[in-house]
N, C-alpha and C positions, 0 to 999 in steps of 0.2 A: 795462419802462420804464412809469412812470405819472406822472401830473400831477394836481395838485389846488390849490384855493385854500385859504388859511389865514387865520384871524383871529388877530392878534397883539396885544400890548400897545398901547394907544393912544399911549403915550409914543414908540414907534417912528415913528408917523405925525407926531406933534408935532415930532419932531426932523428930519423930512424924509427919513427912511430909507425909509419905505413910505407908500403912500397911506392917508390917514385915512378911515374910513368916513363916510357921510353924517351919521350920528347922533353921530359923533366918539367913540364908545365903544370902538372897536378899530381897528387898522390891518389892511390887506388885503395879502396877499402871495401869490405862486404858488410852488409847489415842483415840481420835477421830480426823480424818484428812480429809482435802479436797484435791482433786487431779484434776488438769486440764488435761483431757484426750486428748484434742486437742493439747496443747503445751507440753504434757508429763512432767509436773512438779507439785510439791506440791504447794498448795496455802496457807494453814494454818493448824494449829493443836491446840488442847486443851488437856492438860494432867490433869487427875483427879485421885482421890483415887480409889482403887480397888472396893469400895462400890458404886461409882457413876454409875448411870444408863446411858446407851448410849444416851438416849433421852436428858438428862440434858446436857451432853457434847455437843451434836449437837446444841442445842439452844444457848449455849455459843459461838459457832463457827459461827453462822449465820451472824454476822456482816462482816465476811470475804467473804461472797457470794455476787457476783455482780448481780444486777437486770438485767434480760435479759438472764442470764445463766440458764441452766436446771440442777438441782441437782438430782443425782441418788443415792438411798440408799437401803440397804438390809432390809429385814423384821424386823430385830432386832431394827431398828430405828423408825418404824411406831408406832405412837400413836396419839390420838386426840390432845394432847398438841403440838406435833411437827407439825402436819398439821396446827393447829391454828397459830403457830409461823411463819411458811412459808407464810401463807395467810396474816398475819398482816404486813409482810415485802414486800408483793407483789413479792414473789419469786416463780418461777416455779419449780416443783419437780415431780419425779417419784419414787415410792417405789415398790420393790418386796414385796409381802404380802403373808401371810398364805393362803392356798387354802380353809380353812374353815371359812375365814372372811365372814360375812354376805353379804356384797356387791358382793363378788366373787360368792358365792353360788347362789345368786339371778340372777347374770349374766348368769351363767351356765344353770339355769332353763329356761332362755329366748331362748335357743337353736339357737343362732346366732353366727356368726364368729367374728364380731367386732362391737363396738358401742362406742360412747362418753357418758360417764356417769357423771352427776353432783353429786358429793358426798357431802351431807349435814351433817355437824357435829351435834352431839347431844348437846343440850343446857344444 
């Protein structure tokens, strides 16, 4: 799973479909995409406005993820809502997360090399 900003035709911004850049030369959009690393090919993508959050775009894309696959995402995608959406769809996932995330700091305090941790979401 990856996300990026895109510069598109200015007419898309003029039509109100996407935000127009400050210099009005191009429109700004965000893309969230799935990539199959085994078969080296894209699986799907969602295009959103520049104001859309990465997490919202990822949830919209989840119907393209096959049960049994493992989704790998960067820390910008991690949120309680995204974890809940993965769990509700029975999808497996791995996130790179911030080092100051409470579950990570608690793990470091355990002073062990590896462990399986059950992460319980806040209600």
